[in-house]
FIDO-662248 format. One record per residue (C-alpha): x, y, z; residue in one letter. Coordinates in steps of 0.2 Angstrom, whole numbers, plus 2048, in hexadecimal, padded with zeros to 3 digits. Layout:
FIDO-662248
<r><c1>X</c1><c2>Y</c2><c3>Z</c3><aa>a</aa></r>
...
***
This chain:
FIDO-662248
<r><c1>7FF</c1><c2>7FF</c2><c3>801</c3><aa>e</aa></r>
<r><c1>80E</c1><c2>80B</c2><c3>804</c3><aa>f</aa></r>
<r><c1>816</c1><c2>80A</c2><c3>7F4</c3><aa>r</aa></r>
<r><c1>805</c1><c2>80D</c2><c3>7EA</c3><aa>r</aa></r>
<r><c1>805</c1><c2>81C</c2><c3>7F4</c3><aa>v</aa></r>
<r><c1>817</c1><c2>821</c2><c3>7EE</c3><aa>l</aa></r>
<r><c1>814</c1><c2>81D</c2><c3>7DC</c3><aa>f</aa></r>
<r><c1>803</c1><c2>827</c2><c3>7DC</c3><aa>r</aa></r>
<r><c1>80D</c1><c2>836</c2><c3>7E3</c3><aa>s</aa></r>
<r><c1>81C</c1><c2>834</c2><c3>7D6</c3><aa>a</aa></r>
<r><c1>811</c1><c2>832</c2><c3>7C8</c3><aa>a</aa></r>
<r><c1>806</c1><c2>842</c2><c3>7CC</c3><aa>a</aa></r>
<r><c1>818</c1><c2>84B</c2><c3>7CF</c3><aa>r</aa></r>
<r><c1>81F</c1><c2>845</c2><c3>7BE</c3><aa>r</aa></r>
<r><c1>80E</c1><c2>84A</c2><c3>7B6</c3><aa>f</aa></r>
<r><c1>80F</c1><c2>85B</c2><c3>7BB</c3><aa>e</aa></r>
<r><c1>822</c1><c2>85C</c2><c3>7B6</c3><aa>r</aa></r>
<r><c1>820</c1><c2>855</c2><c3>7A4</c3><aa>e</aa></r>
<r><c1>80F</c1><c2>862</c2><c3>7A3</c3><aa>m</aa></r>
<r><c1>81A</c1><c2>871</c2><c3>7AA</c3><aa>a</aa></r>
<r><c1>82B</c1><c2>86F</c2><c3>79C</c3><aa>r</aa></r>
<r><c1>82C</c1><c2>87E</c2><c3>793</c3><aa>g</aa></r>
<r><c1>834</c1><c2>890</c2><c3>795</c3><aa>h</aa></r>
<r><c1>82F</c1><c2>8A2</c2><c3>79A</c3><aa>g</aa></r>
<r><c1>81D</c1><c2>8A5</c2><c3>798</c3><aa>h</aa></r>
<r><c1>816</c1><c2>894</c2><c3>791</c3><aa>n</aa></r>
<r><c1>820</c1><c2>88A</c2><c3>7A0</c3><aa>a</aa></r>
<r><c1>815</c1><c2>896</c2><c3>7AC</c3><aa>t</aa></r>
<r><c1>804</c1><c2>892</c2><c3>7A3</c3><aa>e</aa></r>
<r><c1>80A</c1><c2>87F</c2><c3>7A3</c3><aa>r</aa></r>
<r><c1>80F</c1><c2>880</c2><c3>7B4</c3><aa>a</aa></r>
<r><c1>7FB</c1><c2>885</c2><c3>7BA</c3><aa>k</aa></r>
<r><c1>7F4</c1><c2>878</c2><c3>7B0</c3><aa>r</aa></r>
<r><c1>801</c1><c2>86B</c2><c3>7B6</c3><aa>a</aa></r>
<r><c1>7FB</c1><c2>870</c2><c3>7C7</c3><aa>r</aa></r>
<r><c1>7EA</c1><c2>86F</c2><c3>7C2</c3><aa>t</aa></r>
<r><c1>7EA</c1><c2>85E</c2><c3>7BB</c3><aa>l</aa></r>
<r><c1>7F7</c1><c2>857</c2><c3>7C7</c3><aa>g</aa></r>
<r><c1>7EC</c1><c2>85A</c2><c3>7D6</c3><aa>r</aa></r>
<r><c1>7DD</c1><c2>851</c2><c3>7CC</c3><aa>l</aa></r>
<r><c1>7E8</c1><c2>843</c2><c3>7C8</c3><aa>l</aa></r>
<r><c1>7EE</c1><c2>840</c2><c3>7DA</c3><aa>q</aa></r>
<r><c1>7DE</c1><c2>842</c2><c3>7E1</c3><aa>n</aa></r>
<r><c1>7D7</c1><c2>836</c2><c3>7D5</c3><aa>a</aa></r>
<r><c1>7E4</c1><c2>82A</c2><c3>7D8</c3><aa>l</aa></r>
<r><c1>7E2</c1><c2>82B</c2><c3>7EA</c3><aa>s</aa></r>
<r><c1>7CE</c1><c2>826</c2><c3>7E8</c3><aa>a</aa></r>
<r><c1>7D4</c1><c2>817</c2><c3>7DB</c3><aa>l</aa></r>
<r><c1>7E1</c1><c2>810</c2><c3>7EA</c3><aa>v</aa></r>
<r><c1>7D5</c1><c2>811</c2><c3>7F9</c3><aa>i</aa></r>
<r><c1>7C8</c1><c2>807</c2><c3>7EF</c3><aa>v</aa></r>
<r><c1>7D4</c1><c2>7FB</c2><c3>7E8</c3><aa>i</aa></r>
<r><c1>7DC</c1><c2>7F9</c2><c3>7FA</c3><aa>a</aa></r>
<r><c1>7CB</c1><c2>7F6</c2><c3>801</c3><aa>g</aa></r>
<r><c1>7C6</c1><c2>7E9</c2><c3>7F5</c3><aa>l</aa></r>
<r><c1>7D6</c1><c2>7E0</c2><c3>7F9</c3><aa>m</aa></r>
<r><c1>7D4</c1><c2>7E0</c2><c3>80A</c3><aa>v</aa></r>
<r><c1>7C2</c1><c2>7D9</c2><c3>808</c3><aa>l</aa></r>
<r><c1>7C8</c1><c2>7CD</c2><c3>7FE</c3><aa>r</aa></r>
<r><c1>7D7</c1><c2>7C6</c2><c3>80A</c3><aa>e</aa></r>
<r><c1>7CA</c1><c2>7C4</c2><c3>816</c3><aa>l</aa></r>
<r><c1>7C1</c1><c2>7B9</c2><c3>80B</c3><aa>r</aa></r>
<r><c1>7B1</c1><c2>7C5</c2><c3>80A</c3><aa>v</aa></r>
<r><c1>7A7</c1><c2>7C1</c2><c3>7F8</c3><aa>d</aa></r>
<r><c1>7A8</c1><c2>7D2</c2><c3>7F2</c3><aa>i</aa></r>
<r><c1>79C</c1><c2>7CF</c2><c3>7E2</c3><aa>t</aa></r>
<r><c1>78A</c1><c2>7D3</c2><c3>7EC</c3><aa>p</aa></r>
<r><c1>795</c1><c2>7E3</c2><c3>7F3</c3><aa>a</aa></r>
<r><c1>799</c1><c2>7E7</c2><c3>7E1</c3><aa>l</aa></r>
<r><c1>787</c1><c2>7E3</c2><c3>7DC</c3><aa>t</aa></r>
<r><c1>781</c1><c2>7EE</c2><c3>7E9</c3><aa>g</aa></r>
<r><c1>78C</c1><c2>7FD</c2><c3>7E8</c3><aa>a</aa></r>
<r><c1>786</c1><c2>7FD</c2><c3>7D6</c3><aa>g</aa></r>
<r><c1>774</c1><c2>7FE</c2><c3>7D9</c3><aa>i</aa></r>
<r><c1>777</c1><c2>80A</c2><c3>7E8</c3><aa>a</aa></r>
<r><c1>782</c1><c2>814</c2><c3>7DD</c3><aa>g</aa></r>
<r><c1>773</c1><c2>817</c2><c3>7D1</c3><aa>l</aa></r>
<r><c1>769</c1><c2>81A</c2><c3>7DF</c3><aa>a</aa></r>
<r><c1>774</c1><c2>827</c2><c3>7E4</c3><aa>i</aa></r>
<r><c1>776</c1><c2>82E</c2><c3>7D4</c3><aa>g</aa></r>
<r><c1>762</c1><c2>832</c2><c3>7D4</c3><aa>f</aa></r>
<r><c1>765</c1><c2>83C</c2><c3>7E2</c3><aa>g</aa></r>
<r><c1>775</c1><c2>845</c2><c3>7DF</c3><aa>a</aa></r>
<r><c1>771</c1><c2>84D</c2><c3>7CE</c3><aa>q</aa></r>
<r><c1>779</c1><c2>85E</c2><c3>7D5</c3><aa>t</aa></r>
<r><c1>78B</c1><c2>854</c2><c3>7DA</c3><aa>i</aa></r>
<r><c1>789</c1><c2>84D</c2><c3>7C8</c3><aa>v</aa></r>
<r><c1>786</c1><c2>85E</c2><c3>7C2</c3><aa>r</aa></r>
<r><c1>794</c1><c2>865</c2><c3>7CA</c3><aa>d</aa></r>
<r><c1>7A2</c1><c2>857</c2><c3>7C5</c3><aa>v</aa></r>
<r><c1>79C</c1><c2>85A</c2><c3>7B2</c3><aa>i</aa></r>
<r><c1>79C</c1><c2>86B</c2><c3>7B3</c3><aa>s</aa></r>
<r><c1>7AF</c1><c2>869</c2><c3>7BD</c3><aa>g</aa></r>
<r><c1>7B5</c1><c2>85C</c2><c3>7AF</c3><aa>f</aa></r>
<r><c1>7B1</c1><c2>868</c2><c3>7A0</c3><aa>f</aa></r>
<r><c1>7B8</c1><c2>877</c2><c3>7AA</c3><aa>l</aa></r>
<r><c1>7C9</c1><c2>86D</c2><c3>7AA</c3><aa>i</aa></r>
<r><c1>7C8</c1><c2>865</c2><c3>79A</c3><aa>l</aa></r>
<r><c1>7C7</c1><c2>878</c2><c3>792</c3><aa>e</aa></r>
<r><c1>7D3</c1><c2>87F</c2><c3>79D</c3><aa>d</aa></r>
<r><c1>7C9</c1><c2>88D</c2><c3>7A2</c3><aa>q</aa></r>
<r><c1>7D1</c1><c2>88F</c2><c3>7B3</c3><aa>c</aa></r>
<r><c1>7E1</c1><c2>888</c2><c3>7BB</c3><aa>r</aa></r>
<r><c1>7E8</c1><c2>887</c2><c3>7CD</c3><aa>v</aa></r>
<r><c1>7F1</c1><c2>898</c2><c3>7D0</c3><aa>g</aa></r>
<r><c1>7E6</c1><c2>8A3</c2><c3>7C3</c3><aa>d</aa></r>
<r><c1>7DE</c1><c2>8B3</c2><c3>7C9</c3><aa>v</aa></r>
<r><c1>7CC</c1><c2>8B1</c2><c3>7C4</c3><aa>a</aa></r>
<r><c1>7BB</c1><c2>8B9</c2><c3>7C9</c3><aa>v</aa></r>
<r><c1>7AD</c1><c2>8AB</c2><c3>7CD</c3><aa>v</aa></r>
<r><c1>79B</c1><c2>8B0</c2><c3>7CE</c3><aa>n</aa></r>
<r><c1>7A2</c1><c2>8C3</c2><c3>7D2</c3><aa>g</aa></r>
<r><c1>7AE</c1><c2>8BC</c2><c3>7DE</c3><aa>q</aa></r>
<r><c1>7C0</c1><c2>8BF</c2><c3>7DA</c3><aa>a</aa></r>
<r><c1>7CE</c1><c2>8B5</c2><c3>7E3</c3><aa>g</aa></r>
<r><c1>7DE</c1><c2>8AB</c2><c3>7DE</c3><aa>l</aa></r>
<r><c1>7DA</c1><c2>89A</c2><c3>7D9</c3><aa>v</aa></r>
<r><c1>7DF</c1><c2>88C</c2><c3>7E6</c3><aa>e</aa></r>
<r><c1>7D7</c1><c2>87C</c2><c3>7E0</c3><aa>q</aa></r>
<r><c1>7CE</c1><c2>877</c2><c3>7D1</c3><aa>v</aa></r>
<r><c1>7C5</c1><c2>866</c2><c3>7D5</c3><aa>n</aa></r>
<r><c1>7B7</c1><c2>85C</c2><c3>7CB</c3><aa>l</aa></r>
<r><c1>7AA</c1><c2>863</c2><c3>7D8</c3><aa>r</aa></r>
<r><c1>7B1</c1><c2>872</c2><c3>7DE</c3><aa>t</aa></r>
<r><c1>7BC</c1><c2>882</c2><c3>7DB</c3><aa>i</aa></r>
<r><c1>7C4</c1><c2>88C</c2><c3>7E8</c3><aa>v</aa></r>
<r><c1>7C7</c1><c2>89C</c2><c3>7E8</c3><aa>l</aa></r>
<r><c1>7D3</c1><c2>8A8</c2><c3>7F6</c3><aa>r</aa></r>
<r><c1>7CD</c1><c2>8BA</c2><c3>7F5</c3><aa>d</aa></r>
<r><c1>7DB</c1><c2>8C8</c2><c3>7FB</c3><aa>d</aa></r>
<r><c1>7D5</c1><c2>8C7</c2><c3>80B</c3><aa>e</aa></r>
<r><c1>7D9</c1><c2>8B5</c2><c3>80E</c3><aa>g</aa></r>
<r><c1>7C6</c1><c2>8B1</c2><c3>80E</c3><aa>t</aa></r>
<r><c1>7C4</c1><c2>89E</c2><c3>805</c3><aa>v</aa></r>
<r><c1>7B6</c1><c2>89B</c2><c3>7F7</c3><aa>h</aa></r>
<r><c1>7B1</c1><c2>88C</c2><c3>7F2</c3><aa>v</aa></r>
<r><c1>7A4</c1><c2>88A</c2><c3>7E3</c3><aa>f</aa></r>
<r><c1>79C</c1><c2>87B</c2><c3>7DD</c3><aa>p</aa></r>
<r><c1>7A1</c1><c2>87A</c2><c3>7CB</c3><aa>n</aa></r>
<r><c1>78F</c1><c2>878</c2><c3>7C6</c3><aa>g</aa></r>
<r><c1>78A</c1><c2>889</c2><c3>7CD</c3><aa>e</aa></r>
<r><c1>798</c1><c2>893</c2><c3>7C4</c3><aa>v</aa></r>
<r><c1>78E</c1><c2>89E</c2><c3>7BA</c3><aa>k</aa></r>
<r><c1>79D</c1><c2>8AA</c2><c3>7B5</c3><aa>t</aa></r>
<r><c1>7AD</c1><c2>8A8</c2><c3>7B6</c3><aa>l</aa></r>
<r><c1>7BC</c1><c2>8B6</c2><c3>7B0</c3><aa>a</aa></r>
<r><c1>7CD</c1><c2>8AF</c2><c3>7AF</c3><aa>n</aa></r>
<r><c1>7D8</c1><c2>8C0</c2><c3>7B1</c3><aa>k</aa></r>
<r><c1>7E8</c1><c2>8B5</c2><c3>7AF</c3><aa>s</aa></r>
<r><c1>7E5</c1><c2>8AA</c2><c3>7A0</c3><aa>k</aa></r>
<r><c1>7F4</c1><c2>8AB</c2><c3>794</c3><aa>d</aa></r>
<r><c1>7F8</c1><c2>8BD</c2><c3>796</c3><aa>f</aa></r>
<r><c1>7F1</c1><c2>8CE</c2><c3>79F</c3><aa>s</aa></r>
<r><c1>7F1</c1><c2>8E1</c2><c3>799</c3><aa>y</aa></r>
<r><c1>7F8</c1><c2>8EE</c2><c3>7A0</c3><aa>f</aa></r>
<r><c1>7EB</c1><c2>8FE</c2><c3>79D</c3><aa>v</aa></r>
<r><c1>7F0</c1><c2>90F</c2><c3>79F</c3><aa>l</aa></r>
<r><c1>7E3</c1><c2>920</c2><c3>79B</c3><aa>s</aa></r>
<r><c1>7EB</c1><c2>931</c2><c3>79A</c3><aa>f</aa></r>
<r><c1>7E3</c1><c2>940</c2><c3>79B</c3><aa>g</aa></r>
<r><c1>7EB</c1><c2>94F</c2><c3>791</c3><aa>v</aa></r>
<r><c1>7E4</c1><c2>961</c2><c3>78D</c3><aa>g</aa></r>
<r><c1>7D9</c1><c2>966</c2><c3>77E</c3><aa>y</aa></r>
<r><c1>7E8</c1><c2>971</c2><c3>777</c3><aa>d</aa></r>
<r><c1>7F3</c1><c2>963</c2><c3>778</c3><aa>d</aa></r>
<r><c1>7F8</c1><c2>95A</c2><c3>767</c3><aa>d</aa></r>
<r><c1>7F1</c1><c2>948</c2><c3>76A</c3><aa>p</aa></r>
<r><c1>7FB</c1><c2>942</c2><c3>75D</c3><aa>a</aa></r>
<r><c1>80C</c1><c2>948</c2><c3>766</c3><aa>m</aa></r>
<r><c1>802</c1><c2>941</c2><c3>775</c3><aa>v</aa></r>
<r><c1>801</c1><c2>92F</c2><c3>76D</c3><aa>i</aa></r>
<r><c1>813</c1><c2>92F</c2><c3>767</c3><aa>q</aa></r>
<r><c1>81A</c1><c2>933</c2><c3>779</c3><aa>a</aa></r>
<r><c1>80E</c1><c2>922</c2><c3>77F</c3><aa>m</aa></r>
<r><c1>816</c1><c2>919</c2><c3>773</c3><aa>r</aa></r>
<r><c1>82A</c1><c2>91E</c2><c3>779</c3><aa>e</aa></r>
<r><c1>823</c1><c2>91A</c2><c3>78C</c3><aa>a</aa></r>
<r><c1>81D</c1><c2>909</c2><c3>786</c3><aa>g</aa></r>
<r><c1>82E</c1><c2>905</c2><c3>77D</c3><aa>d</aa></r>
<r><c1>839</c1><c2>90D</c2><c3>78C</c3><aa>a</aa></r>
<r><c1>82E</c1><c2>8FF</c2><c3>798</c3><aa>v</aa></r>
<r><c1>831</c1><c2>8F1</c2><c3>78A</c3><aa>a</aa></r>
<r><c1>844</c1><c2>8F6</c2><c3>789</c3><aa>a</aa></r>
<r><c1>846</c1><c2>8F5</c2><c3>79D</c3><aa>d</aa></r>
<r><c1>851</c1><c2>8E7</c2><c3>7A3</c3><aa>p</aa></r>
<r><c1>844</c1><c2>8E4</c2><c3>7B2</c3><aa>v</aa></r>
<r><c1>832</c1><c2>8E8</c2><c3>7AC</c3><aa>l</aa></r>
<r><c1>837</c1><c2>8E1</c2><c3>79A</c3><aa>g</aa></r>
<r><c1>836</c1><c2>8D0</c2><c3>79E</c3><aa>e</aa></r>
<r><c1>825</c1><c2>8D1</c2><c3>79F</c3><aa>f</aa></r>
<r><c1>81E</c1><c2>8DB</c2><c3>792</c3><aa>v</aa></r>
<r><c1>819</c1><c2>8CE</c2><c3>783</c3><aa>m</aa></r>
<r><c1>814</c1><c2>8DC</c2><c3>775</c3><aa>e</aa></r>
<r><c1>818</c1><c2>8EE</c2><c3>773</c3><aa>p</aa></r>
<r><c1>80C</c1><c2>8FA</c2><c3>779</c3><aa>i</aa></r>
<r><c1>7FB</c1><c2>8FD</c2><c3>771</c3><aa>e</aa></r>
<r><c1>7F3</c1><c2>90C</c2><c3>770</c3><aa>v</aa></r>
<r><c1>7E2</c1><c2>90D</c2><c3>76E</c3><aa>l</aa></r>
<r><c1>7DE</c1><c2>921</c2><c3>76B</c3><aa>g</aa></r>
<r><c1>7D4</c1><c2>92C</c2><c3>773</c3><aa>i</aa></r>
<r><c1>7C7</c1><c2>923</c2><c3>780</c3><aa>e</aa></r>
<r><c1>7BC</c1><c2>933</c2><c3>784</c3><aa>a</aa></r>
<r><c1>7BA</c1><c2>945</c2><c3>783</c3><aa>l</aa></r>
<r><c1>7B7</c1><c2>94C</c2><c3>795</c3><aa>e</aa></r>
<r><c1>7B4</c1><c2>95E</c2><c3>799</c3><aa>p</aa></r>
<r><c1>7C4</c1><c2>961</c2><c3>7A0</c3><aa>s</aa></r>
<r><c1>7D0</c1><c2>955</c2><c3>795</c3><aa>q</aa></r>
<r><c1>7D2</c1><c2>949</c2><c3>787</c3><aa>v</aa></r>
<r><c1>7D4</c1><c2>937</c2><c3>78E</c3><aa>v</aa></r>
<r><c1>7E0</c1><c2>92E</c2><c3>783</c3><aa>v</aa></r>
<r><c1>7E1</c1><c2>919</c2><c3>787</c3><aa>k</aa></r>
<r><c1>7F0</c1><c2>90C</c2><c3>785</c3><aa>a</aa></r>
<r><c1>7F2</c1><c2>8FB</c2><c3>789</c3><aa>r</aa></r>
<r><c1>803</c1><c2>8EF</c2><c3>78B</c3><aa>i</aa></r>
<r><c1>801</c1><c2>8DD</c2><c3>78A</c3><aa>k</aa></r>
<r><c1>80A</c1><c2>8D3</c2><c3>798</c3><aa>t</aa></r>
<r><c1>80D</c1><c2>8C2</c2><c3>79E</c3><aa>e</aa></r>
<r><c1>7FF</c1><c2>8BD</c2><c3>7AB</c3><aa>p</aa></r>
<r><c1>7FC</c1><c2>8C9</c2><c3>7BB</c3><aa>l</aa></r>
<r><c1>80C</c1><c2>8D2</c2><c3>7B6</c3><aa>k</aa></r>
<r><c1>802</c1><c2>8E1</c2><c3>7B1</c3><aa>q</aa></r>
***
């Protein structure tokens, strides 16, 4: 039994290592998915080992397990009818993981609640907010999910300038500032694309608002 537990943990760890291979931004994204799938795999293997170990113990005790298996099938059918909510949660969780909607380590907003994703299980998704409060959502109850760190983020900036200022000069100055950030030895490694000036966003009574954004690695904005 001890060997089985060691094998289960080693298999999960190796799976995570294989999934996380890569460099730079790709490695970070693969590592998130590897942690999510690794925990799910370890939980599934744990349940499988416990069931097999229980059946082996019963067999060693010379207990006929055939009626037990038959009874378990009938009981499982009856429980299935009474546990439709759980079945819905599990199916929703399966597609959430399959479609890679959210991974452990992402920052997400689930049903209006923002937080760091700590667990993605078949039945639940677990968030921890800025105050350290843990929020548990059944997957079947997730109506809206906004992943704020999937693949990339944006640093959005707006400048208010006077009506007498030349918009072309303002936009050129913003581009030069963005290029300086991309060339910075510390900040530049987080910049994925050059600054994108979106243009004039609003005409306010006292100023013209010019908007731009810089594409960055997830959560580095």
